[in-house]
C-alpha positions in Angstrom: 21.4 8.6 -5.7 19.3 8.8 -9.1 15.6 9.1 -8.9 15.5 5.6 -11.0 17.5 3.9 -8.2 15.1 5.5 -5.5 12.1 4.2 -7.4 13.5 0.9 -7.9 14.3 0.6 -4.1 10.6 1.8 -3.4 9.2 -1.1 -5.7 11.4 -3.6 -3.6 10.1 -2.4 -0.5 6.5 -2.5 -1.6 7.1 -5.8 -3.0 8.5 -7.2 0.4 5.4 -5.6 2.1 2.9 -7.3 -0.4 4.5 -10.6 0.3 4.3 -10.2 3.9 0.8 -9.2 3.7 -0.3 -12.6 2.1 0.6 -14.2 5.5 -2.3 -14.0 7.9 0.0 -13.6 11.0 1.5 -10.5 9.6 -1.9 -8.6 9.1 -2.1 -7.4 12.6 1.4 -6.0 12.5 1.2 -4.4 9.2 -2.3 -2.5 9.9 -0.7 -1.1 13.1 1.9 0.7 11.1 -0.4 3.7 10.1 2.3 5.3 8.2 3.1 2.3 6.1 -0.9 1.9 5.2 -1.2 5.6 4.4 1.9 5.4 2.4 0.5 2.2 0.5 -2.8 3.9 -0.1 -1.1 7.1 -1.3 1.1 5.0 -3.7 -2.0 3.2 -5.2 -4.3 6.5 -5.4 -1.3 8.2 -7.4 -1.4 5.3 -10.2 2.4 6.4 -10.8 3.6 3.0 -11.7 1.7 0.0 -13.1 3.8 -2.4 -10.7 3.7 -0.1 -7.7 -0.1 0.2 -8.2 -0.7 -3.5 -8.6 1.5 -4.4 -5.5 -0.5 -1.7 -3.5 -3.7 -3.1 -4.7 -2.8 -6.6 -3.3 -1.8 -5.2 0.0 -4.9 -3.3 0.3 -7.0 -6.2 -0.5 -4.9 -8.3 2.2 -5.5 -5.8 4.9 -9.1 -4.5 3.6 -10.9 -6.1 6.5 -8.8 -4.2 8.9 -8.8 -0.6 7.2 -11.1 1.8 8.5 -11.4 4.5 5.8 -12.1 7.3 8.1 -8.9 6.4 10.0 -6.6 6.7 7.0 -5.1 9.7 5.3 -6.4 9.0 1.9 -9.7 7.2 2.4 -11.9 9.3 0.2 -9.2 9.3 -2.5 -9.1 5.5 -2.3 -12.8 5.3 -2.9 -12.8 7.6 -5.9 -10.0 5.6 -7.3 -11.6 2.5 -6.8 -14.8 3.6 -8.2 
């Protein structure tokens, strides 16, 4: 599989997670997936792709009230990126 194909798959997965994060009933389930939250924050901090960054920001925004920065892997990097 080429790198471009893998990136497109990643974009699709993040888009699905983004859409799920807009449903209030899914917030609890998504926030319990620590590795997924860490991955989303990591992708946002990397700013590698405009679409990925935008979708990750939507996820972070939707889950923000549940995110404790000291408990996520890239909490300080997230703060640096936002400010």
